[in-house]
N, CA, C and O of each residue as an XYZ file, in Angstrom:
1004
protein
N      60.648     14.223     46.065
C      62.008     13.989     46.538
C      61.964     13.258     47.876
O      61.036     13.441     48.665
N      62.991     12.419     48.124
C      63.054     11.675     49.379
C      64.482     11.760     49.898
O      65.406     11.248     49.267
N      64.663     12.401     51.038
C      65.982     12.526     51.642
C      65.867     12.266     53.131
O      64.940     12.733     53.792
N      66.834     11.505     53.648
C      66.801     11.083     55.050
C      65.425     10.559     55.445
O      64.976     10.762     56.573
N      64.764      9.890     54.519
C      63.485      9.267     54.827
C      62.279     10.169     54.741
O      61.163      9.708     54.977
N      62.456     11.455     54.409
C      61.344     12.401     54.330
C      61.038     12.732     52.871
O      61.932     13.106     52.112
N      59.774     12.594     52.488
C      59.352     12.910     51.128
C      58.785     14.324     51.085
O      58.056     14.743     51.985
N      59.130     15.049     50.027
C      58.587     16.398     49.854
C      58.573     16.746     48.377
O      59.239     16.104     47.565
N      57.805     17.769     48.043
C      57.779     18.296     46.688
C      58.231     19.747     46.724
O      58.094     20.425     47.742
N      58.768     20.214     45.610
C      59.319     21.562     45.530
C      59.112     22.045     44.096
O      59.731     21.522     43.169
N      58.251     23.033     43.913
C      57.917     23.472     42.558
C      57.687     24.980     42.513
O      57.246     25.583     43.492
N      57.986     25.566     41.381
C      57.722     26.982     41.183
C      58.880     27.867     41.617
O      59.881     27.395     42.156
N      58.720     29.148     41.372
C      59.727     30.141     41.742
C      59.050     31.316     42.402
O      57.871     31.587     42.171
N      59.818     32.018     43.233
C      59.285     33.180     43.921
C      59.389     33.022     45.424
O      60.180     32.223     45.925
N      58.587     33.786     46.134
C      58.596     33.730     47.594
C      58.235     32.321     48.064
O      57.269     31.747     47.560
N      58.978     31.743     49.016
C      58.722     30.358     49.413
C      57.504     30.196     50.318
O      57.271     30.984     51.235
N      56.743     29.153     50.030
C      55.581     28.766     50.834
C      55.737     27.292     51.184
O      55.999     26.467     50.309
N      55.578     26.963     52.458
C      55.660     25.579     52.912
C      54.289     25.122     53.379
O      53.649     25.793     54.189
N      53.832     23.970     52.867
C      52.527     23.423     53.208
C      52.694     22.192     54.092
O      53.448     21.278     53.758
N      51.988     22.172     55.223
C      52.074     21.070     56.186
C      50.681     20.502     56.424
O      49.754     21.238     56.763
N      50.537     19.199     56.247
C      49.243     18.528     56.325
C      48.864     18.133     57.754
O      49.634     18.331     58.694
N      47.670     17.576     57.894
C      47.171     17.140     59.190
C      47.507     15.686     59.501
O      48.078     14.975     58.674
N      47.146     15.261     60.699
C      47.405     13.906     61.166
C      46.707     12.880     60.274
O      45.536     13.045     59.930
N      47.423     11.830     59.905
C      47.005     10.722     59.030
C      46.808     11.160     57.577
O      46.357     10.363     56.754
N      47.133     12.396     57.253
C      46.996     12.887     55.886
C      48.361     12.875     55.198
O      49.277     12.194     55.661
N      48.507     13.607     54.116
C      49.785     13.740     53.426
C      49.725     14.992     52.564
O      48.701     15.673     52.510
N      50.830     15.288     51.892
C      50.907     16.547     51.157
C      49.887     16.653     50.028
O      49.596     17.753     49.558
N      49.340     15.517     49.586
C      48.331     15.550     48.526
C      47.025     16.212     48.924
O      46.221     16.563     48.060
N      46.801     16.388     50.228
C      45.561     17.024     50.680
C      45.504     18.508     50.316
O      44.468     19.150     50.497
N      46.604     19.055     49.808
C      46.615     20.435     49.321
C      46.285     20.498     47.827
O      46.496     21.535     47.197
N      45.777     19.414     47.257
C      45.586     19.329     45.810
C      44.676     20.419     45.248
O      44.805     20.771     44.075
N      43.770     20.956     46.042
C      42.897     22.019     45.540
C      43.490     23.410     45.752
O      43.045     24.381     45.140
N      44.492     23.500     46.619
C      45.110     24.792     46.930
C      46.299     25.083     46.022
O      46.441     26.199     45.523
N      47.153     24.084     45.806
C      48.403     24.332     45.074
C      48.208     24.903     43.665
O      49.014     25.736     43.250
N      47.170     24.494     42.901
C      47.012     25.102     41.569
C      46.707     26.595     41.627
O      46.858     27.295     40.626
N      46.283     27.085     42.776
C      45.924     28.492     42.923
C      47.091     29.351     43.407
O      46.974     30.574     43.488
N      48.209     28.711     43.726
C      49.355     29.438     44.282
C      50.327     29.816     43.155
O      51.392     29.218     43.004
N      49.939     30.797     42.391
C      50.771     31.242     41.277
C      51.794     32.274     41.744
O      51.516     33.092     42.621
N      52.977     32.221     41.145
C      53.996     33.217     41.426
C      54.789     32.994     42.696
O      55.516     33.886     43.133
N      54.664     31.813     43.304
C      55.434     31.506     44.498
C      56.090     30.135     44.348
O      55.702     29.340     43.492
N      57.073     29.873     45.180
C      57.713     28.561     45.236
C      56.988     27.736     46.296
O      56.972     28.111     47.469
N      56.398     26.632     45.898
C      55.576     25.833     46.807
C      56.321     24.553     47.190
O      56.643     23.721     46.341
N      56.583     24.420     48.476
C      57.206     23.222     49.034
C      56.177     22.553     49.934
O      55.528     23.224     50.737
N      56.021     21.251     49.811
C      55.074     20.515     50.651
C      55.757     19.267     51.187
O      56.511     18.605     50.474
N      55.492     18.956     52.437
C      56.179     17.873     53.140
C      55.207     16.775     53.535
O      54.081     17.051     53.949
N      55.648     15.519     53.406
C      54.987     14.397     54.073
C      55.680     14.207     55.414
O      56.856     13.844     55.454
N      54.973     14.443     56.508
C      55.563     14.205     57.819
C      56.017     12.749     57.945
O      55.507     11.873     57.247
N      56.962     12.500     58.824
C      57.383     11.128     59.112
C      56.161     10.262     59.431
O      55.242     10.695     60.127
N      56.169      9.039     58.911
C      55.058      8.128     59.153
C      53.816      8.416     58.342
O      52.786      7.771     58.544
N      53.886      9.371     57.427
C      52.752      9.776     56.593
C      53.156      9.762     55.122
O      54.328      9.938     54.788
N      52.172      9.551     54.247
C      52.438      9.620     52.818
C      53.570      8.709     52.409
O      53.576      7.526     52.748
N      54.540      9.258     51.675
C      55.665      8.471     51.183
C      56.895      8.555     52.086
O      57.934      7.975     51.772
N      56.783      9.268     53.197
C      57.906      9.341     54.129
C      58.034      8.046     54.931
O      57.060      7.316     55.120
N      59.237      7.781     55.391
C      59.491      6.556     56.133
C      58.844      6.589     57.515
O      58.626      7.654     58.093
N      58.542      5.394     58.030
C      58.052      5.268     59.392
C      59.232      5.411     60.357
O      60.358      5.023     60.045
N      58.953      5.968     61.516
C      59.981      6.159     62.538
C      59.484      5.566     63.861
O      58.342      5.118     63.965
N      60.352      5.573     64.852
C      59.976      5.042     66.166
C      59.405      6.112     67.086
O      58.874      5.797     68.152
N      59.511      7.376     66.681
C      59.047      8.461     67.542
C      58.212      9.448     66.733
O      58.608      9.883     65.652
N      57.045      9.792     67.281
C      56.136     10.721     66.620
C      55.694     11.828     67.579
O      54.509     12.150     67.664
N      56.646     12.398     68.290
C      56.333     13.530     69.155
C      56.253     14.818     68.353
O      56.745     14.888     67.227
N      55.636     15.829     68.933
C      55.545     17.105     68.223
C      56.934     17.668     67.933
O      57.150     18.297     66.897
N      57.877     17.441     68.851
C      59.246     17.911     68.632
C      59.886     17.196     67.446
O      60.713     17.777     66.742
N      59.507     15.934     67.221
C      60.031     15.195     66.061
C      59.530     15.812     64.757
O      60.306     16.025     63.826
N      58.238     16.096     64.698
C      57.684     16.735     63.502
C      58.313     18.117     63.291
O      58.613     18.518     62.167
N      58.501     18.823     64.392
C      59.124     20.149     64.314
C      60.542     20.033     63.753
O      60.944     20.838     62.913
N      61.297     19.042     64.211
C      62.645     18.825     63.696
C      62.616     18.556     62.196
O      63.495     19.013     61.466
N      61.604     17.814     61.732
C      61.478     17.544     60.300
C      61.315     18.847     59.514
O      61.919     19.026     58.456
N      60.495     19.747     60.045
C      60.265     21.022     59.369
C      61.543     21.856     59.345
O      61.913     22.393     58.300
N      62.216     21.968     60.483
C      63.451     22.750     60.547
C      64.508     22.157     59.618
O      65.240     22.887     58.951
N      64.580     20.815     59.581
C      65.532     20.155     58.690
C      65.266     20.542     57.241
O      66.203     20.840     56.500
N      64.003     20.543     56.827
C      63.665     20.853     55.445
C      63.971     22.314     55.118
O      64.509     22.611     54.051
N      63.632     23.223     56.027
C      63.936     24.638     55.796
C      65.433     24.856     55.652
O      65.880     25.622     54.798
N      66.208     24.173     56.500
C      67.672     24.299     56.427
C      68.210     23.675     55.142
O      69.079     24.249     54.485
N      67.693     22.501     54.787
C      68.174     21.794     53.595
C      67.966     22.633     52.341
O      68.842     22.705     51.479
N      66.799     23.267     52.248
C      66.471     24.062     51.057
C      66.902     25.519     51.197
O      66.728     26.316     50.276
N      67.464     25.859     52.352
C      67.933     27.217     52.634
C      66.823     28.239     52.390
O      67.016     29.246     51.708
N      65.666     27.953     52.961
C      64.508     28.824     52.799
C      64.446     29.834     53.937
O      64.574     29.469     55.105
N      64.251     31.100     53.595
C      64.123     32.163     54.591
C      62.863     32.967     54.333
O      62.349     33.005     53.215
N      62.372     33.612     55.391
C      61.154     34.421     55.311
C      60.016     33.611     54.679
O      59.315     34.083     53.784
N      59.858     32.395     55.165
C      58.899     31.451     54.594
C      57.500     31.682     55.160
O      57.331     31.918     56.356
N      56.510     31.610     54.287
C      55.122     31.540     54.725
C      54.785     30.063     54.908
O      54.884     29.282     53.961
N      54.390     29.681     56.113
C      54.042     28.287     56.385
C      52.538     28.189     56.610
O      51.991     28.850     57.493
N      51.874     27.363     55.811
C      50.452     27.079     55.988
C      50.333     25.657     56.516
O      50.791     24.712     55.873
N      49.720     25.502     57.684
C      49.595     24.183     58.273
C      48.169     23.880     58.661
O      47.507     24.685     59.316
N      47.697     22.716     58.256
C      46.354     22.288     58.617
C      46.416     21.342     59.806
O      47.179     20.375     59.788
N      45.629     21.605     60.831
C      45.496     20.723     61.986
C      46.864     20.458     62.619
O      47.493     21.393     63.115
N      47.337     19.220     62.616
C      48.674     18.922     63.142
C      49.718     19.828     62.506
O      50.619     20.319     63.187
N      49.598     20.051     61.198
C      50.563     20.893     60.506
C      50.604     22.310     61.038
O      51.674     22.916     61.098
N      49.450     22.853     61.430
C      49.417     24.188     62.008
C      50.069     24.230     63.374
O      50.790     25.174     63.698
N      49.817     23.205     64.178
C      50.417     23.103     65.508
C      51.942     23.065     65.388
O      52.651     23.782     66.094
N      52.433     22.213     64.475
C      53.878     22.053     64.298
C      54.489     23.329     63.709
O      55.593     23.716     64.092
N      53.784     23.983     62.784
C      54.282     25.228     62.202
C      54.511     26.277     63.282
O      55.513     26.991     63.257
N      53.589     26.370     64.226
C      53.720     27.353     65.297
C      54.852     26.991     66.251
O      55.573     27.868     66.726
N      55.007     25.698     66.529
C      56.146     25.266     67.331
C      57.454     25.660     66.655
O      58.352     26.212     67.292
N      57.552     25.373     65.372
C      58.775     25.682     64.629
C      59.021     27.185     64.583
O      60.162     27.632     64.700
N      57.964     27.962     64.414
C      58.102     29.416     64.352
C      58.604     29.989     65.671
O      59.233     31.047     65.695
N      58.325     29.289     66.766
C      58.767     29.784     68.073
C      60.274     29.646     68.271
O      60.832     30.214     69.209
N      60.940     28.886     67.381
C      62.405     28.740     67.538
C      63.190     28.865     66.240
O      64.406     28.677     66.248
N      62.538     29.175     65.132
C      63.266     29.337     63.880
C      62.980     30.699     63.269
O      61.823     31.073     63.081
N      64.037     31.437     62.962
C      63.847     32.743     62.333
C      63.700     32.633     60.810
O      63.640     33.647     60.115
N      63.643     31.396     60.296
C      63.403     31.199     58.867
C      61.924     31.375     58.513
O      61.588     31.572     57.345
N      61.044     31.305     59.506
C      59.601     31.395     59.264
C      59.142     32.832     59.444
O      59.297     33.421     60.514
N      58.573     33.386     58.377
C      58.169     34.787     58.416
C      56.736     35.014     58.825
O      56.403     36.064     59.374
N      55.866     34.023     58.560
C      54.453     34.151     58.902
C      53.822     32.766     58.835
O      54.329     31.871     58.159
N      52.703     32.601     59.549
C      52.039     31.292     59.619
C      50.546     31.457     59.366
O      49.908     32.362     59.904
N      49.999     30.568     58.539
C      48.558     30.414     58.401
C      48.211     29.110     59.105
O      48.528     28.033     58.600
N      47.575     29.192     60.246
C      47.243     28.014     61.059
C      45.773     27.671     60.832
O      44.882     28.434     61.205
N      45.534     26.517     60.218
C      44.187     26.163     59.766
C      43.585     25.072     60.645
O      44.078     23.944     60.666
N      42.533     25.405     61.359
C      41.736     24.468     62.143
C      42.609     23.527     62.992
O      42.670     22.319     62.766
N      43.269     24.132     63.963
C      44.229     23.430     64.811
C      43.568     22.978     66.112
O      42.898     23.768     66.778
N      43.752     21.724     66.468
C      43.232     21.223     67.743
C      43.961     21.925     68.881
O      45.184     22.060     68.848
N      43.214     22.374     69.888
C      43.850     23.120     70.973
C      43.367     22.716     72.356
O      43.530     23.460     73.324
N      42.758     21.504     72.444
C      42.377     21.001     73.761
C      42.761     19.527     73.847
O      43.136     18.915     72.847
N      42.665     18.963     75.055
C      43.041     17.570     75.278
C      42.093     16.992     76.321
O      42.108     17.406     77.481
N      41.273     16.039     75.904
C      40.244     15.480     76.778
C      40.639     14.084     77.258
O      41.611     13.498     76.779
N      39.866     13.565     78.211
C      40.099     12.199     78.688
C      39.903     11.194     77.555
O      40.620     10.196     77.472
N      38.933     11.461     76.685
C      38.715     10.576     75.542
C      39.915     10.593     74.596
O      40.299      9.558     74.052
N      40.509     11.784     74.403
C      41.702     11.889     73.567
C      42.840     11.055     74.151
O      43.532     10.335     73.431
N      43.019     11.164     75.455
C      44.094     10.425     76.120
C      43.880      8.920     76.017
O      44.831      8.168     75.803
N      42.633      8.480     76.169
C      42.331      7.048     76.093
C      42.568      6.522     74.681
O      43.098      5.425     74.506
N      42.178      7.297     73.678
C      42.377      6.884     72.293
C      43.866      6.793     71.970
O      44.306      5.847     71.316
N      44.639      7.771     72.426
C      46.081      7.754     72.191
C      46.727      6.529     72.825
O      47.614      5.912     72.235
N      46.286      6.184     74.013
C      46.847      5.020     74.704
C      46.523      3.730     73.951
O      47.369      2.842     73.846
N      45.306      3.627     73.431
C      44.918      2.430     72.674
C      45.706      2.295     71.374
O      45.825      1.196     70.831
N      46.241      3.399     70.877
C      46.930      3.392     69.596
C      48.411      3.024     69.703
O      49.077      2.851     68.682
N      48.924      2.903     70.905
C      50.338      2.566     71.064
C      50.588      1.144     70.563
O      49.925      0.197     70.984
N      51.555      1.016     69.660
C      51.885     -0.294     69.124
C      50.912     -0.807     68.078
O      51.016     -1.957     67.650
N      49.957      0.038     67.656
C      48.965     -0.406     66.675
C      49.584     -0.523     65.288
O      50.609      0.095     64.999
N      48.949     -1.324     64.433
C      49.419     -1.515     63.056
C      48.233     -1.484     62.112
O      47.104     -1.781     62.504
N      48.497     -1.119     60.859
C      47.444     -1.084     59.858
C      46.952     -2.495     59.539
O      47.730     -3.449     59.531
N      45.669     -2.613     59.280
C      45.071     -3.898     58.923
C      45.076     -4.067     57.410
O      44.684     -3.158     56.678
N      45.520     -5.231     56.942
C      45.499     -5.518     55.510
C      44.074     -5.830     55.058
O      43.313     -6.485     55.770
N      43.726     -5.351     53.861
C      42.407     -5.568     53.293
C      42.552     -6.207     51.909
O      43.406     -5.781     51.131
N      41.756     -7.197     51.591
C      41.825     -7.789     50.250
C      41.231     -6.886     49.176
O      41.539     -7.033     47.994
N      40.377     -5.953     49.592
C      39.641     -5.114     48.653
C      40.101     -3.659     48.772
O      39.883     -3.028     49.807
N      40.725     -3.126     47.740
C      41.193     -1.739     47.756
C      40.039     -0.767     47.900
O      40.186      0.282     48.526
N      38.880     -1.106     47.322
C      37.731     -0.210     47.395
C      37.295      0.047     48.833
O      36.772      1.118     49.140
N      37.507     -0.930     49.719
C      37.145     -0.737     51.127
C      37.963      0.394     51.732
O      37.449      1.174     52.533
N      39.233      0.487     51.353
C      40.081      1.566     51.850
C      39.709      2.902     51.214
O      39.763      3.942     51.870
N      39.335      2.873     49.941
C      38.879      4.098     49.284
C      37.636      4.648     49.976
O      37.498      5.860     50.147
N      36.742      3.763     50.368
C      35.533      4.188     51.075
C      35.880      4.856     52.402
O      35.289      5.873     52.765
N      36.832      4.285     53.117
C      37.256      4.871     54.385
C      37.936      6.222     54.161
O      37.797      7.140     54.970
N      38.667      6.329     53.060
C      39.324      7.592     52.725
C      38.293      8.675     52.448
O      38.454      9.818     52.877
N      37.235      8.314     51.732
C      36.155      9.268     51.445
C      35.487      9.720     52.741
O      35.241     10.911     52.932
N      35.195      8.773     53.628
C      34.542      9.109     54.897
C      35.410     10.010     55.762
O      34.894     10.832     56.519
N      36.727      9.859     55.653
C      37.634     10.623     56.510
C      37.606     12.118     56.217
O      37.989     12.914     57.075
N      37.163     12.520     55.029
C      37.105     13.945     54.689
C      35.666     14.445     54.571
O      35.443     15.589     54.173
N      34.702     13.614     54.906
C      33.288     14.013     54.864
C      33.080     15.293     55.658
O      33.654     15.448     56.736
N      32.259     16.224     55.138
C      31.341     16.136     53.994
C      31.938     16.585     52.659
O      31.194     16.868     51.720
N      33.260     16.655     52.561
C      33.886     17.033     51.300
C      33.569     15.976     50.235
O      33.689     14.777     50.486
N      33.168     16.429     49.058
C      32.890     15.525     47.941
C      34.094     15.520     47.009
O      34.395     16.529     46.373
N      34.778     14.389     46.930
C      35.947     14.263     46.078
C      35.549     13.718     44.703
O      34.699     12.833     44.600
N      36.165     14.251     43.660
C      35.977     13.667     42.335
C      36.762     12.355     42.276
O      37.597     12.087     43.140
N      36.495     11.547     41.262
C      37.227     10.291     41.093
C      38.721     10.543     40.961
O      39.525      9.826     41.555
N      39.097     11.555     40.188
C      40.512     11.873     40.004
C      41.144     12.339     41.309
O      42.274     11.960     41.619
N      40.428     13.156     42.077
C      40.965     13.639     43.348
C      41.160     12.484     44.331
O      42.163     12.419     45.042
N      40.186     11.579     44.358
C      40.300     10.430     45.254
C      41.520      9.591     44.902
O      42.236      9.132     45.792
N      41.760      9.389     43.615
C      42.913      8.599     43.202
C      44.223      9.311     43.529
O      45.213      8.659     43.863
N      44.240     10.635     43.438
C      45.438     11.381     43.803
C      45.749     11.230     45.286
O      46.910     11.085     45.668
N      44.712     11.263     46.122
C      44.925     11.042     47.554
C      45.366      9.611     47.824
O      46.225      9.367     48.671
N      44.773      8.668     47.100
C      45.073      7.253     47.324
C      46.510      6.909     46.956
O      47.091      5.998     47.547
N      47.098      7.619     45.991
C      48.465      7.332     45.558
C      49.454      7.377     46.712
O      50.378      6.565     46.777
N      49.261      8.325     47.622
C      50.176      8.459     48.749
C      49.590      7.868     50.029
O      50.270      7.817     51.054
N      48.346      7.426     49.979
C      47.679      6.960     51.192
C      47.560      5.446     51.290
O      47.446      4.902     52.388
N      47.587      4.757     50.142
C      47.309      3.315     50.103
C      48.442      2.600     49.373
O      48.961      3.105     48.378
N      48.820      1.434     49.865
C      49.852      0.635     49.214
C      49.419     -0.825     49.149
O      48.585     -1.274     49.936
N      49.995     -1.559     48.201
C      49.722     -2.982     48.060
C      50.867     -3.780     48.664
O      52.037     -3.520     48.384
N      50.513     -4.760     49.502
C      51.510     -5.589     50.173
C      51.072     -7.051     50.072
O      50.041     -7.439     50.623
N      51.861     -7.852     49.366
C      51.582     -9.289     49.238
C      50.154     -9.567     48.751
O      49.494    -10.487     49.234
N      49.695     -8.774     47.806
C      48.382     -9.000     47.228
C      47.235     -8.324     47.942
O      46.143     -8.206     47.386
N      47.465     -7.873     49.182
C      46.444     -7.140     49.927
C      46.747     -5.643     49.882
O      47.754     -5.211     49.323
N      45.844     -4.861     50.488
C      45.974     -3.409     50.492
C      45.922     -2.883     51.921
O      45.245     -3.445     52.782
N      46.646     -1.800     52.155
C      46.595     -1.172     53.474
C      46.965      0.304     53.360
O      47.566      0.738     52.378
N      46.591      1.064     54.390
C      46.990      2.467     54.429
C      48.488      2.558     54.696
O      49.039      1.771     55.465
N      49.140      3.523     54.055
C      50.579      3.703     54.229
C      50.933      4.297     55.592
O      51.960      3.951     56.175
N      50.083      5.189     56.097
C      50.479      5.899     57.313
C      50.578      4.954     58.515
O      49.816      3.998     58.653
N      51.526      5.259     59.352
C      51.825      4.439     60.527
C      50.758      4.690     61.600
O      50.587      5.824     62.049
N      50.050      3.649     62.005
C      48.979      3.838     62.996
C      49.501      4.335     64.336
O      48.732      4.857     65.143
N      50.777      4.183     64.580
C      51.345      4.681     65.835
C      51.335      6.210     65.925
O      51.519      6.770     67.005
N      51.117      6.889     64.781
C      51.045      8.352     64.841
C      49.836      8.803     65.666
O      49.786      9.942     66.130
N      48.866      7.905     65.846
C      47.666      8.249     66.619
C      47.924      8.277     68.128
O      47.109      8.789     68.896
N      49.066      7.722     68.541
C      49.416      7.748     69.966
C      50.059      9.094     70.285
O      51.228      9.166     70.662
N      49.283     10.145     70.129
C      49.820     11.497     70.228
C      50.061     11.921     71.668
O      49.497     11.363     72.609
N      50.919     12.926     71.809
C      51.127     13.570     73.100
C      49.931     14.474     73.407
O      49.164     14.815     72.507
N      49.775     14.859     74.664
C      48.728     15.839     74.982
C      48.932     17.139     74.206
O      50.061     17.602     74.040
N      47.854     17.707     73.744
C      47.899     18.986     73.032
C      47.926     20.125     74.047
O      47.066     20.193     74.925
N      48.898     21.008     73.933
C      49.013     22.115     74.891
C      49.599     23.344     74.196
O      50.706     23.762     74.537
N      48.887     23.938     73.228
C      49.455     25.066     72.479
C      49.651     26.322     73.316
O      50.534     27.129     73.026
N      48.832     26.494     74.356
C      48.924     27.725     75.132
C      50.195     27.796     75.962
O      50.482     28.816     76.588
N      50.957     26.706     75.963
C      52.252     26.709     76.651
C      53.325     27.425     75.827
O      54.361     27.812     76.369
N      53.085     27.608     74.508
C      54.126     28.228     73.682
C      53.610     29.317     72.744
O      54.421     29.996     72.114
N      52.311     29.511     72.625
C      51.799     30.475     71.658
C      52.303     31.895     71.901
O      52.479     32.664     70.956
N      52.533     32.241     73.155
C      53.000     33.603     73.445
C      54.451     33.824     73.031
O      54.956     34.944     73.105
N      55.127     32.750     72.594
C      56.529     32.866     72.157
C      56.656     32.861     70.631
O      57.766     32.863     70.101
N      55.534     32.855     69.935
C      55.570     32.884     68.469
C      55.745     34.345     68.029
O      54.852     35.164     68.252
N      56.888     34.681     67.406
C      57.192     36.093     67.150
C      56.627     36.658     65.850
O      56.591     37.875     65.674
N      56.186     35.790     64.937
C      55.770     36.268     63.617
C      54.252     36.433     63.540
O      53.530     35.932     64.403
N      53.771     37.123     62.524
C      52.326     37.232     62.328
C      51.703     35.865     62.062
O      52.253     35.057     61.315
N      50.562     35.617     62.676
C      49.850     34.347     62.527
C      48.379     34.632     62.243
O      47.731     35.377     62.979
N      47.857     34.040     61.178
C      46.436     34.147     60.883
C      45.807     32.779     61.130
O      46.195     31.790     60.508
N      44.846     32.728     62.028
C      44.161     31.486     62.376
C      42.886     31.400     61.547
O      42.055     32.308     61.570
N      42.740     30.304     60.818
C      41.594     30.100     59.935
C      40.849     28.858     60.409
O      41.432     27.776     60.477
N      39.570     29.000     60.737
C      38.806     27.870     61.273
C      37.436     27.789     60.616
O      36.855     28.803     60.229
N      36.935     26.573     60.497
C      35.605     26.372     59.948
C      34.533     26.652     60.989
O      34.696     26.303     62.158
N      33.448     27.275     60.575
C      32.397     27.652     61.528
C      31.694     26.443     62.129
O      31.128     26.536     63.218
N      31.723     25.304     61.428
C      31.077     24.099     61.948
C      32.112     23.008     62.243
O      31.780     21.823     62.275
N      33.351     23.412     62.457
C      34.405     22.455     62.773
C      34.225     21.895     64.183
O      33.895     22.633     65.111
N      34.445     20.588     64.340
C      34.408     19.971     65.655
C      35.785     20.001     66.307
O      35.922     19.678     67.487
N      36.814     20.390     65.538
C      38.178     20.420     66.053
C      38.522     21.795     66.620
O      39.110     21.895     67.697
N      38.158     22.847     65.901
C      38.450     24.208     66.348
C      37.215     25.076     66.170
O      37.110     25.817     65.193
N      36.283     24.989     67.105
C      35.084     25.834     67.030
C      35.456     27.309     67.061
O      36.544     27.655     67.523
N      34.581     28.186     66.582
C      34.905     29.617     66.488
C      35.453     30.240     67.777
O      36.440     30.973     67.725
N      34.841     29.968     68.918
C      35.329     30.560     70.168
C      36.746     30.095     70.480
O      37.563     30.873     70.975
N      37.040     28.831     70.193
C      38.389     28.309     70.416
C      39.391     28.977     69.486
O      40.517     29.273     69.886
N      38.982     29.214     68.249
C      39.871     29.857     67.281
C      40.223     31.271     67.730
O      41.375     31.690     67.624
N      39.242     31.995     68.225
C      39.497     33.371     68.667
C      40.408     33.389     69.894
O      41.316     34.215     69.987
N      40.162     32.481     70.829
C      41.002     32.418     72.034
C      42.426     32.030     71.661
O      43.386     32.556     72.224
N      42.560     31.123     70.724
C      43.859     30.682     70.218
C      44.625     31.869     69.640
O      45.790     32.083     69.977
N      43.971     32.641     68.768
C      44.621     33.784     68.125
C      44.999     34.857     69.138
O      46.045     35.493     69.012
N      44.158     35.057     70.134
C      44.432     36.076     71.148
C      45.666     35.751     71.978
O      46.274     36.649     72.561
N      46.044     34.473     72.037
C      47.215     34.064     72.816
C      48.522     34.312     72.061
O      49.602     34.175     72.636
N      48.435     34.677     70.774
C      49.613     34.910     69.939
C      49.831     36.416     69.823
O      48.893     37.142     69.495
N      51.042     36.902     70.084
C      51.281     38.352     70.058
C      50.789     39.044     68.792
O      50.195     40.119     68.870
N      51.029     38.440     67.616
C      50.556     39.020     66.356
C      49.545     38.080     65.696
O      49.641     37.784     64.505
N      48.580     37.620     66.485
C      47.600     36.670     65.992
C      46.286     37.313     65.590
O      45.815     38.238     66.252
N      45.695     36.834     64.516
C      44.362     37.243     64.080
C      43.563     35.982     63.774
O      44.136     34.929     63.493
N      42.249     36.092     63.830
C      41.390     34.929     63.590
C      40.361     35.239     62.519
O      39.892     36.369     62.391
N      40.019     34.207     61.750
C      38.984     34.318     60.733
C      38.181     33.024     60.716
O      38.747     31.930     60.700
N      36.869     33.157     60.721
C      35.980     31.999     60.710
C      35.372     31.865     59.311
O      34.777     32.807     58.787
N      35.530     30.686     58.723
C      35.008     30.439     57.377
C      33.607     29.856     57.505
O      33.431     28.732     57.975
N      32.637     30.614     57.091
C      31.233     30.226     57.257
C      30.916     28.929     56.507
O      31.203     28.801     55.317
N      30.323     27.976     57.219
C      29.880     26.731     56.620
C      30.939     25.666     56.466
O      30.618     24.536     56.097
N      32.197     25.988     56.736
C      33.277     25.020     56.563
C      33.443     24.169     57.813
O      33.179     24.617     58.929
N      33.888     22.923     57.605
C      34.197     22.028     58.709
C      35.684     22.003     58.966
O      36.354     23.032     58.873
N      36.214     20.815     59.294
C      37.627     20.714     59.666
C      38.558     20.867     58.471
O      39.595     21.521     58.582
N      38.206     20.273     57.322
C      39.105     20.313     56.158
C      38.867     21.584     55.342
O      38.377     21.538     54.214
N      39.226     22.705     55.940
C      39.047     23.999     55.278
C      39.831     24.041     53.965
O      39.392     24.661     52.996
N      40.990     23.380     53.935
C      41.829     23.419     52.732
C      41.185     22.695     51.562
O      41.515     22.977     50.410
N      40.276     21.770     51.833
C      39.552     21.090     50.758
C      38.199     21.745     50.468
O      37.733     21.734     49.329
N      37.577     22.309     51.489
C      36.240     22.895     51.320
C      36.279     24.285     50.704
O      35.431     24.627     49.880
N      37.265     25.089     51.102
C      37.349     26.466     50.592
C      38.785     26.780     50.168
O      39.432     27.645     50.759
N      39.283     26.082     49.150
C      40.680     26.274     48.741
C      40.990     27.693     48.277
O      42.114     28.165     48.452
N      40.018     28.378     47.690
C      40.288     29.737     47.215
C      40.578     30.668     48.388
O      41.457     31.524     48.295
N      39.855     30.510     49.475
C      40.109     31.348     50.649
C      41.489     31.041     51.214
O      42.242     31.954     51.554
N      41.822     29.756     51.315
C      43.124     29.369     51.849
C      44.242     29.924     50.958
O      45.220     30.474     51.465
N      44.103     29.784     49.650
C      45.133     30.288     48.733
C      45.279     31.803     48.832
O      46.393     32.327     48.816
N      44.158     32.499     48.935
C      44.206     33.966     49.060
C      44.934     34.391     50.318
O      45.710     35.346     50.294
N      44.690     33.684     51.428
C      45.351     34.042     52.682
C      46.845     33.721     52.621
O      47.657     34.454     53.185
N      47.211     32.643     51.948
C      48.633     32.320     51.788
C      49.336     33.387     50.959
O      50.412     33.855     51.329
N      48.741     33.765     49.861
C      49.358     34.747     48.973
C      49.302     36.152     49.551
O      50.132     37.002     49.228
N      48.317     36.388     50.408
C      48.150     37.722     50.962
C      49.058     38.028     52.125
O      49.006     39.128     52.676
């Protein structure tokens, strides 16, 4: 579905679950988790500038948060379990701090620091645009590398590519707006103590984004926060250990 420029899917019946993807990703990255979510209503969103959603002029965390609140209001969802990976987890917690529609959050491998290198990269990304490629396979290769060491099947890769790659005038390019990389500084500890609902933090033991010590400190800053480290998993916990993610969502 596409309304006010935001694409989302809505399937199943039962207790509502909202899935939020990471930066430069889209709702298709939950492809290994959604088949395991039986007996619930699963809603998944493409953030603005990602997947099939329209590009916008502003990509602040408050903008993404507004998108989430808009969707919850539009679908009249209450007591929602929100599972967010990376950016999605950050935005889910922001939204939970001001919306009573969110009943609990599964925050998966969320970035929680901001370095000089991060700031420099964000600055370089202002006004950036996707580069057109004559060869679609070149973009598929980059897509595979972006989730390494996850091994995607041919069918899974094509499912991700459907929302990630588009053809323009005979060439190919990524759909997501490169300006999304010009992110604001990450500062979760400014609001984590205001998150009123239960939050389970799930992080990969070998993640470069949320190392185990960071995950525990993150959870400790949330009044009803708990942490769990997934042994051997990297950043894309939702692709590496979908059964664990699905169990935590349903649990």
